[in-house]
Every structure is written in C-alpha cells, then in structure tokens.
C-alpha positions as a printed NumPy array, in Angstrom:
array([[-22.839, -19.117,   6.542],
       [-22.054, -17.204,   9.359],
       [-18.373, -18.691,   9.287],
       [-17.609, -17.751,   5.254],
       [-19.234, -14.72 ,   6.25 ],
       [-16.567, -13.794,   9.091],
       [-13.873, -14.972,   6.741],
       [-14.559, -12.696,   3.998],
       [-14.691,  -9.621,   6.465],
       [-11.475, -10.578,   8.001],
       [-10.098, -10.776,   4.217],
       [-11.235,  -7.242,   3.386],
       [-10.312,  -5.926,   6.915],
       [ -6.909,  -5.235,   6.35 ],
       [ -7.757,  -3.31 ,   2.525],
       [-10.09 ,  -1.434,   4.099],
       [ -7.869,  -0.165,   6.656],
       [ -5.118,   0.456,   3.993],
       [ -7.652,   2.284,   1.937],
       [ -8.839,   4.416,   5.005],
       [ -4.703,   5.269,   6.088],
       [ -4.272,   6.015,   2.087],
       [ -7.072,   8.877,   2.371],
       [ -5.912,  10.136,   5.786],
       [ -2.629,  10.387,   4.446],
       [ -3.798,  12.503,   1.578],
       [ -5.914,  14.698,   3.877],
       [ -2.434,  14.946,   6.034],
       [ -0.664,  16.122,   2.788],
       [ -3.022,  18.664,   2.042],
       [ -2.717,  20.114,   5.202],
       [  1.293,  20.452,   5.107],
       [  0.304,  21.934,   1.843],
       [ -1.618,  24.838,   3.749],
       [  0.612,  25.235,   6.074],
       [  3.617,  25.727,   3.632],
       [  1.503,  27.949,   1.617],
       [  0.899,  30.036,   4.955],
       [  4.599,  30.632,   5.45 ],
       [  4.955,  32.093,   1.999],
       [  1.883,  34.534,   2.814],
       [  4.099,  35.384,   5.802],
       [  6.991,  35.974,   3.899],
       [  4.819,  37.653,   1.148],
       [  3.193,  39.965,   3.578],
       [  6.53 ,  40.935,   5.549],
       [  8.154,  42.12 ,   1.818],
       [  5.41 ,  43.836,   1.07 ],
       [  4.985,  45.876,   4.067],
       [  8.624,  46.425,   3.896],
       [  8.587,  47.598,   0.358],
       [  5.196,  49.721,   0.398],
       [  6.057,  51.419,   3.765],
       [  9.787,  51.643,   3.261],
       [ 10.609,  51.895,  -0.291],
       [  7.666,  54.044,  -1.688],
       [  6.89 ,  55.857,   1.471],
       [  3.549,  55.129,   1.913],
       [  1.696,  55.229,   5.228],
       [ -0.059,  52.204,   6.613],
       [ -1.218,  51.393,   9.903],
       [  2.373,  48.996,  10.768],
       [  1.241,  48.439,  14.503],
       [ -2.028,  46.886,  13.485],
       [ -0.835,  44.839,  10.43 ],
       [  2.151,  43.206,  12.23 ],
       [ -0.298,  42.277,  15.175],
       [ -2.4  ,  40.278,  12.253],
       [  0.978,  38.967,  10.865],
       [  1.784,  37.856,  14.224],
       [ -1.66 ,  36.188,  15.037],
       [ -1.083,  34.275,  11.658],
       [  2.463,  33.072,  12.333],
       [  1.101,  31.939,  16.061],
       [ -2.108,  30.008,  14.14 ],
       [  0.562,  28.411,  11.827],
       [  3.113,  27.357,  14.504],
       [  0.314,  25.644,  16.116],
       [ -1.093,  24.126,  13.09 ],
       [  2.543,  22.643,  12.212],
       [  2.569,  21.082,  15.853],
       [ -0.626,  19.741,  15.793],
       [ -0.718,  18.024,  12.587],
       [  2.971,  16.577,  13.115],
       [  1.718,  14.576,  15.654],
       [ -2.053,  13.809,  14.239],
       [ -2.761,  12.302,  11.571],
       [ -6.426,  12.046,  10.609],
       [ -7.491,  15.223,   8.696],
       [-11.312,  15.861,   8.403],
       [-12.669,  18.437,   5.997],
       [-14.45 ,  20.616,   8.624],
       [-10.624,  21.074,  10.023],
       [ -9.305,  21.9  ,   6.792],
       [-12.643,  24.03 ,   6.226],
       [-11.641,  25.901,   9.279],
       [ -7.585,  26.639,   8.606],
       [ -9.03 ,  28.387,   5.244],
       [-11.188,  30.421,   7.094],
       [ -8.416,  31.538,   9.073],
       [ -6.542,  32.4  ,   5.932],
       [ -9.688,  34.318,   4.439],
       [ -9.82 ,  36.266,   7.663],
       [ -6.142,  37.109,   7.835],
       [ -6.299,  38.567,   4.476],
       [ -9.222,  40.278,   5.061],
       [ -7.719,  42.119,   8.02 ],
       [ -4.522,  43.231,   6.038],
       [ -6.635,  44.258,   3.051],
       [ -8.835,  46.127,   5.682],
       [ -5.67 ,  48.168,   6.792],
       [ -4.193,  48.471,   3.711],
       [ -6.699,  50.168,   1.287],
       [ -9.272,  47.441,   0.999],
       [-10.7  ,  46.879,  -2.7  ],
       [ -8.28 ,  49.502,  -3.837],
       [ -5.505,  47.132,  -3.146],
       [ -4.24 ,  45.618,  -5.997],
       [ -3.527,  42.317,  -3.86 ],
       [ -7.463,  41.873,  -3.427],
       [ -7.381,  39.317,  -6.145],
       [ -5.776,  36.983,  -3.44 ],
       [ -9.157,  36.015,  -2.578],
       [ -9.643,  33.94 ,  -5.905],
       [ -6.674,  31.564,  -4.576],
       [ -8.452,  30.867,  -1.562],
       [-11.667,  30.093,  -3.497],
       [ -9.82 ,  27.818,  -6.117],
       [ -7.88 ,  26.012,  -3.073],
       [-11.164,  25.566,  -1.536],
       [-12.817,  23.949,  -4.467],
       [ -9.891,  21.383,  -5.091],
       [ -9.442,  20.805,  -1.25 ],
       [-13.047,  20.711,   0.477],
       [-16.634,  19.295,  -0.085],
       [-19.056,  21.146,  -2.247],
       [-20.85 ,  23.104,   0.825],
       [-17.751,  23.913,   1.818],
       [-16.476,  25.383,  -1.133],
       [-19.857,  27.56 ,  -1.514],
       [-19.482,  28.456,   1.915],
       [-15.779,  29.823,   1.455],
       [-17.03 ,  31.805,  -1.839],
       [-19.974,  33.116,   0.423],
       [-17.463,  34.472,   2.774],
       [-15.032,  35.316,   0.361],
       [-17.659,  37.784,  -1.515],
       [-19.005,  38.988,   1.79 ],
       [-15.559,  40.273,   2.811],
       [-14.918,  41.874,  -0.873],
       [-18.436,  43.695,  -0.411],
       [-17.436,  44.63 ,   3.272],
       [-14.152,  46.277,   2.57 ],
       [-15.971,  48.297,  -0.696],
       [-18.011,  49.849,   2.07 ],
       [-15.875,  50.12 ,   5.3  ],
       [-12.186,  50.34 ,   4.416],
       [-10.38 ,  53.58 ,   3.514],
       [ -8.802,  53.601,   0.165],
       [ -5.01 ,  53.791,  -0.087],
       [ -3.243,  56.65 ,  -1.483],
       [ -2.061,  54.973,  -4.711],
       [ -3.001,  56.449,  -8.019],
       [ -3.478,  54.684, -11.157],
       [ -1.485,  56.28 , -13.815],
       [ -2.46 ,  54.351, -16.234],
       [ -0.875,  56.334, -18.793],
       [  2.517,  55.381, -16.904],
       [  2.039,  52.093, -17.986],
       [  4.276,  49.414, -16.495],
       [  5.616,  52.663, -14.126],
       [  2.024,  52.614, -12.554],
       [  2.334,  51.348,  -8.612],
       [ -1.155,  49.882,  -9.341],
       [ -0.31 ,  48.201, -12.295],
       [  2.746,  46.674, -11.255],
       [  0.655,  45.295,  -7.958],
       [ -1.836,  44.009, -10.404],
       [  0.6  ,  42.234, -12.199],
       [  2.692,  40.868,  -8.807],
       [ -0.777,  39.491,  -7.656],
       [ -1.471,  37.738, -10.766],
       [  1.996,  36.408, -11.17 ],
       [  2.071,  35.412,  -7.336],
       [ -1.784,  33.719,  -7.6  ],
       [ -0.731,  31.956, -10.832],
       [  2.287,  30.471,  -9.406],
       [  1.078,  29.43 ,  -6.146],
       [ -1.951,  27.67 ,  -7.827],
       [  0.423,  25.759, -10.563],
       [  2.508,  24.5  ,  -7.669],
       [  0.157,  23.903,  -4.981],
       [ -2.624,  22.624,  -6.797],
       [ -0.234,  20.295,  -9.085],
       [  0.645,  18.771,  -5.486],
       [ -2.443,  18.726,  -4.119],
       [ -3.675,  16.695,  -7.335],
       [ -0.929,  14.583,  -7.021],
       [ -1.874,  13.335,  -3.506],
       [ -5.52 ,  12.927,  -4.711],
       [ -4.144,  10.599,  -7.287],
       [ -1.672,   8.829,  -5.015],
       [ -4.95 ,   8.27 ,  -2.985],
       [ -7.052,   6.812,  -5.622],
       [ -4.074,   4.415,  -6.814],
       [ -3.971,   3.337,  -3.314],
       [ -7.957,   2.863,  -3.086],
       [ -7.857,   1.148,  -6.527],
       [ -5.17 ,  -1.206,  -5.637],
       [ -6.551,  -1.969,  -2.358],
       [ -9.705,  -2.764,  -3.883],
       [ -7.862,  -5.306,  -6.278],
       [ -6.457,  -6.9  ,  -3.232],
       [ -9.787,  -7.138,  -1.547],
       [-10.856,  -8.861,  -4.735],
       [ -7.594, -11.354,  -4.784],
       [ -7.909, -11.884,  -0.728],
       [-11.647, -12.771,  -1.35 ],
       [-11.176, -15.168,  -3.974],
       [ -8.616, -16.855,  -1.919],
       [-10.894, -17.168,   0.997],
       [-13.465, -18.758,  -1.158],
       [-10.693, -21.431,  -2.595],
       [ -9.739, -22.036,   1.071],
       [-13.163, -22.885,   2.152],
       [-13.705, -24.77 ,  -0.926],
       [-10.382, -26.674,  -0.035],
       [-11.005, -27.209,   3.456],
       [-14.688, -28.481,   2.739],
       [-12.871, -31.295,  -0.043],
       [-10.206, -31.802,   2.985],
       [-12.804, -32.982,   5.163],
       [-14.713, -34.967,   2.488],
       [-11.433, -36.581,   1.276],
       [-10.379, -38.209,   4.981],
       [-12.717, -40.847,   5.09 ],
       [-12.161, -42.703,   1.798],
       [ -8.274, -42.138,   2.47 ],
       [ -8.806, -44.095,   5.656],
       [-10.651, -46.464,   4.074],
       [ -7.683, -46.971,   1.313],
       [ -5.381, -47.539,   4.09 ],
       [ -7.125, -49.926,   5.47 ],
       [ -7.898, -51.442,   2.455],
       [ -4.325, -51.567,   1.163],
       [ -3.114, -52.824,   4.609],
       [ -5.303, -55.935,   4.36 ],
       [ -3.877, -56.572,   0.688],
       [ -0.325, -56.418,   1.903],
       [ -1.416, -59.301,   4.309],
       [ -3.065, -61.358,   2.084],
       [ -1.374, -64.585,   1.068],
       [ -2.397, -63.699,  -2.761],
       [ -0.256, -60.673,  -3.003],
       [  2.557, -62.077,  -0.523],
       [  3.65 , -64.462,  -2.948],
       [  3.907, -61.565,  -5.639],
       [  7.169, -59.257,  -4.835],
       [  6.013, -57.264,  -7.735],
       [  2.298, -56.526,  -6.242],
       [  3.931, -56.185,  -2.87 ],
       [  6.019, -53.43 ,  -4.278],
       [  3.496, -51.682,  -6.135],
       [  1.423, -51.792,  -2.824],
       [  4.268, -50.41 ,  -0.873],
       [  4.27 , -47.585,  -3.424],
       [  0.633, -46.836,  -3.141],
       [  0.879, -46.8  ,   0.512],
       [  3.686, -44.352,   0.282],
       [  1.299, -42.007,  -2.152],
       [ -1.538, -42.286,   0.257],
       [  0.431, -41.105,   3.227],
       [  1.664, -38.167,   1.272],
       [ -2.596, -37.434,   0.086],
       [ -3.126, -37.645,   4.083],
       [ -0.36 , -35.152,   4.903],
       [ -1.519, -32.839,   1.978],
       [ -5.309, -32.879,   3.726],
       [ -3.8  , -32.315,   7.084],
       [ -1.8  , -29.433,   6.107],
       [ -4.763, -27.858,   4.495],
       [ -6.986, -28.229,   7.712],
       [ -3.925, -27.226,   9.404],
       [ -3.907, -24.003,   7.614],
       [ -7.512, -23.832,   8.524],
       [ -7.476, -23.977,  11.873],
       [ -8.32 , -27.642,  11.961],
       [ -5.603, -29.537,  12.954],
       [ -6.091, -33.395,  12.394],
       [ -3.701, -34.4  ,  15.353],
       [ -0.7  , -31.9  ,  14.52 ],
       [  0.405, -28.776,  15.264],
       [  3.145, -26.066,  14.32 ],
       [  6.326, -26.627,  16.353],
       [  9.373, -24.815,  17.368],
       [ 12.121, -25.309,  15.102],
       [ 14.881, -23.289,  13.267],
       [ 15.048, -22.069,   9.946],
       [ 17.813, -24.369,   9.072],
       [ 15.81 , -27.638,  10.224],
       [ 12.591, -26.291,   8.537],
       [ 14.414, -25.7  ,   5.107],
       [ 16.612, -28.785,   5.452],
       [ 13.394, -31.04 ,   6.341],
       [ 11.4  , -29.179,   3.461],
       [ 13.779, -29.857,   1.022],
       [ 14.512, -33.489,   1.829],
       [ 10.687, -34.264,   1.4  ],
       [ 10.333, -32.229,  -1.6  ],
       [ 13.213, -34.115,  -3.31 ],
       [ 11.843, -37.453,  -2.119],
       [  8.411, -36.922,  -3.303],
       [  9.282, -35.387,  -6.43 ],
       [ 11.194, -36.645,  -9.843],
       [ 13.583, -33.811, -10.014],
       [ 16.797, -35.308, -11.563],
       [ 19.25 , -32.502,  -9.763],
       [ 17.882, -30.157,  -6.806],
       [ 20.952, -27.951,  -5.697],
       [ 20.38 , -26.619,  -2.488],
       [ 22.597, -23.61 ,  -1.043],
       [ 21.639, -22.919,   2.661],
       [ 23.279, -19.663,   4.256],
       [ 21.628, -18.936,   7.368],
       [ 22.018, -19.457,  10.869],
       [ 19.584, -21.118,  13.342],
       [ 17.047, -19.074,  14.712],
       [ 13.952, -19.939,  16.421],
       [ 11.101, -19.79 ,  14.625],
       [  7.418, -21.638,  14.133],
       [  6.444, -22.22 ,  10.871],
       [  2.785, -23.282,   9.669],
       [  1.593, -25.487,   6.662],
       [  0.428, -22.582,   4.679],
       [  4.558, -21.158,   4.49 ],
       [  6.034, -25.12 ,   3.981],
       [  2.918, -25.255,   0.949],
       [  3.799, -21.622,  -0.319],
       [  7.593, -22.61 ,  -1.147],
       [  6.661, -25.927,  -2.247],
       [  4.357, -24.076,  -4.679],
       [  7.627, -21.887,  -5.997],
       [  9.597, -25.211,  -6.313],
       [  6.814, -26.98 ,  -8.252],
       [  6.264, -24.442, -10.556],
       [ 10.129, -24.338, -11.234],
       [ 10.485, -28.115, -11.738],
       [  7.71 , -28.204, -14.345],
       [  9.753, -26.052, -16.288],
       [ 12.841, -27.368, -15.838],
       [ 12.462, -31.146, -14.866],
       [ 16.388, -31.51 , -15.242],
       [ 17.636, -28.809, -12.569],
       [ 16.328, -26.778,  -9.975],
       [ 18.238, -24.438,  -7.262],
       [ 17.12 , -22.876,  -4.203],
       [ 19.537, -20.762,  -2.236],
       [ 18.489, -19.515,   1.048],
       [ 19.767, -16.138,   2.758],
       [ 19.166, -13.472,   5.685],
       [ 19.588, -10.217,   4.508],
       [ 18.15 ,  -6.906,   6.561],
       [ 16.342,  -9.136,   8.959],
       [ 14.307, -10.944,   6.269],
       [ 14.3  , -14.171,   5.094],
       [ 15.141, -14.457,   1.318],
       [ 14.59 , -17.747,  -0.718],
       [ 15.811, -17.51 ,  -4.513],
       [ 14.441, -20.369,  -6.682],
       [ 16.099, -20.585, -10.222],
       [ 15.51 , -23.082, -13.185],
       [ 16.925, -23.54 , -16.463],
       [ 13.531, -23.705, -18.446],
       [ 12.164, -21.098, -21.126],
       [ 11.562, -18.507, -18.262],
       [  8.49 , -16.349, -17.762],
       [  6.599, -14.75 , -20.876],
       [  6.903, -11.036, -20.769],
       [  3.12 , -10.802, -20.287],
       [  3.339, -13.38 , -17.212],
       [  5.535, -11.043, -15.628],
       [  3.574,  -8.008, -16.333],
       [  0.86 ,  -9.757, -14.483],
       [  2.772, -11.782, -12.064],
       [  0.68 , -12.933,  -9.022],
       [ -2.687, -12.427, -10.653],
       [ -4.531, -16.065, -10.595],
       [ -5.18 , -17.967, -13.942],
       [ -1.512, -16.49 , -15.057],
       [  0.132, -19.53 , -16.855],
       [  1.773, -20.502, -19.684],
       [  0.904, -23.95 , -19.815],
       [ -2.031, -23.19 , -21.571],
       [ -4.551, -25.066, -19.61 ],
       [ -7.614, -23.893, -17.842],
       [ -7.671, -23.3  , -14.057],
       [ -3.736, -23.298, -13.88 ],
       [ -1.357, -20.346, -12.512],
       [ -3.038, -20.741,  -8.835],
       [  0.145, -21.77 ,  -7.34 ],
       [  2.127, -18.473,  -7.531],
       [ -1.031, -16.56 ,  -6.832],
       [ -1.529, -18.242,  -3.335],
       [  2.346, -18.199,  -2.711],
       [  2.128, -13.835,  -3.649],
       [ -0.791, -13.572,  -1.186],
       [  0.41 , -15.649,   1.568],
       [  4.122, -13.63 ,   1.197],
       [  2.175, -10.193,   1.215],
       [  0.   , -11.861,   4.139],
       [  3.151, -11.975,   6.105],
       [  4.463,  -8.564,   5.184],
       [  7.002, -10.101,   2.824],
       [  6.596, -10.101,  -1.173],
       [  7.512, -12.602,  -4.23 ],
       [  9.211, -11.121,  -7.487],
       [ 10.128, -12.991, -10.67 ],
       [ 12.523, -12.232, -13.513],
       [ 14.54 , -14.157, -16.415],
       [ 17.834, -15.014, -16.323],
       [ 20.705, -13.894, -18.555],
       [ 21.689, -17.602, -19.103],
       [ 18.154, -18.789, -19.418],
       [ 15.659, -19.951, -17.153],
       [ 13.609, -17.94 , -14.29 ],
       [ 14.29 , -16.926, -10.946],
       [ 11.525, -16.084,  -7.979],
       [ 12.601, -14.531,  -5.378],
       [ 10.661, -14.896,  -2.095],
       [ 11.237, -12.389,   0.676],
       [  9.616, -12.674,   4.243],
       [ 10.333, -10.373,   7.323],
       [ 11.751, -12.596,  10.264],
       [  9.921, -11.012,  12.701],
       [  6.754, -12.512,  10.848],
       [  7.786, -15.723,  11.081],
       [ 10.031, -15.985,  13.958],
       [  8.975, -16.627,  17.778],
       [ 11.297, -15.589,  20.879],
       [ 11.522, -18.054,  23.774],
       [  8.167, -18.095,  25.901]])
C-alpha cells in the first residue's frame, strides 16, 4: 500500500506544482496591474498639478506635492525591478503596495484641500481594488484606513479656495473636478478590474485543468499497478506453456504431423509475443526481466518497431516514410507502446492501409499516422484523449489513445487528431527531442 500511495503522490505532484505556479502567475499579473495603475496615477497627478497651478492660478504647495510624487515614483520603480525578477506575490505584499497608494493619495489630498478636493472620491478606487485583489481581512483593513484618512482630512486639512458655483453648471471648477474624478474612477475600474478578473478566470481554468489531469494521472497509475500485478501473475503460466510446447515439438506423435508442427510453431511465436508484452509492462514499471533500454538511434528504433509491428499484425499495406537523420537516444518500452497503440487504432479502423511518416522539426520528433477508415466522430474529437472514448461501441475501449496522450504529455509532447479531407483519420504525435534524446556520457 505504501508503494501505491507513493505512486499516486508522484502522479499528483506535477499537477499540484502547475496549479501553484498558475496561482503565482495570477498574483504576479495583478501586481503588474497595480504598478501600471500607479504610473497612470503619476501622470494624472503631474497633469492635474500643472493645470490647476498653471492654468487656473490656484496656489498649491508645489514643493511638498512634488516630493510626495517623487517618493511614489521611486517606490514604483523599486516595485517594477523587484517583481520583474520575483514571481510569487503574497496577499501581504499586495496589501502593502495598496497601503502605499492610499498614503500617497492621502498626502496629496492633504496638500490640496482635503475633503474639498473633488478627487477625494479616488479612495473608492482603492477600496474596490482591494475587494477584488485582497483577502477579506485585508479588504476591511483598507476600508478602515481609508475611512480614517477621509475623517482626518476633514479635520486637519485646509480647504482649497475652489468655490462651488453650482449655478454655473459645467463651468464650475468643482463640478468639472467631480466629473473628471468620476470618469477617471469608472474608466480605471473597467479596465483594471476586467484585467484582474481575466487573470483570476485564467487561474481558475488552469486549476480546473490541473485537477482533471491529476484525476487522469491517478487513473493511469491505478491501471499501471493493475497491469504490473497481472504481468507478474502471467509470468508463471507463460513459462509453463513454453515448456509444454517445447515438449510437444519433440514428441514423435507431433513430429510426424507437419500441420501440427506448424501450428505449434505459430503458438510458440504468439507465446513469445505475449512474454515480450509482459516484459515491456514490467520494464515500464521499473522491474526489468533481464532486459533494459539500450542506446540506439531514432532511425534504428523506428525501423525495428515498424518491422516488428508489420510482422505481428495482419496489415495489408503499411507505408513507412522516415525522413529523420540519426540521433543518439534511449527509448523505453512506454514510448514504443505509445506508438504501437496509435498504429493499432489505425489498423482497426483501416485494415487495408496504414501510413507512418516520421520527421524532425524545430527540435521535436513528429510521427504522423494516417489511415483510410471512416475517421473520428465529432464527439470523439472534442473529447480526444479522454478515457473510454471509442467509436467501437464496446465497454472498456478507448484506453489506447488515452494512454498515448498521457505518455506524450509526460514527456512534454502532445497528441492531436483530425479527419483527412480525402477520408480517414490522422493522428500526430509530437515529442521534444530533449525529452527522449540522451547525449554521450
């Protein structure tokens, strides 16, 4: 049981790590959105200060306001340098960044009229962003801090000399400031919350995909444990049958009958194939039966695989087109079984003709298997690579392509399927050479 638990844990580990990295990516993207928003705030403050002080002649403490602006710029530059290299972003780090934004806004409002400044409503932007980005306790802390800042500004700041002039309508500077503040709040919320929600949705989709992959990998591990156990159990009866057939071949009664000898030879050939399959299963499980993976070349490996497959399967015509230059590699039986599974599926759909084309493109091995059968049904193409998706209408079928897809995915590759315009199906296996090639040691 402990070995089974370890296998299940190993199967789930890549999915867990990928899901964790997906959460880190969302946090990193949210921090980048805050940095971009801060640059917009810097540009907006410079523009507002210039228009109010230069255009309307309103006196402002420009030195102090520019010092606050310089501190905000320095913090944003430091943030950009830090989060360019560091990937993981915690809730506390996002909370600290938003506190700096609140402090900067409070300082500028204190220097420019406090609650009489129409841009005081930018506090709502900080509250809404914290509700989207932060945990509950952090959000409520931001609410409390911004409320305290607003109350403090009402008590200690000096009002700006900006008359309301409501009767002037749009020509009132206060009304214009309120409209600009509202439009700015609305635009920033739409742009950045849309981006943040997109990050969250992408993270949720990645997590859901990783959970699905973990379930599939657990299914594969269970199947592998069952196959390994069955292979162990089959070893003894296969050895016994091999001894019996050898004895029969030497018996005079069978030696006088050429037809029986021929059938015994065929039985021995099929028995040898069964033993090779059992050895391959145990080899994939790390329990070699006197056999091991050997260094070879892609061409040699594929040539031998095709020759063995052609000899052991009743295929009428197999076209084999190898366009690969030799490269030293080490292949295990899982890769061989994956390719044979795809060829077997093509043979079942098209007993008269199967084609295998091998090429190398962009540091990847590409194997294209085509047939002249009826092709894939649309529902199967949509669920391609899922277990028990088969057009043969038999329970338990459809595991061959499922295993092939997961072996390729484990190696960092992929398996795609399509229907040919002239009829038949095409399955493309793409495997990175770095995952299957081993250099000279």
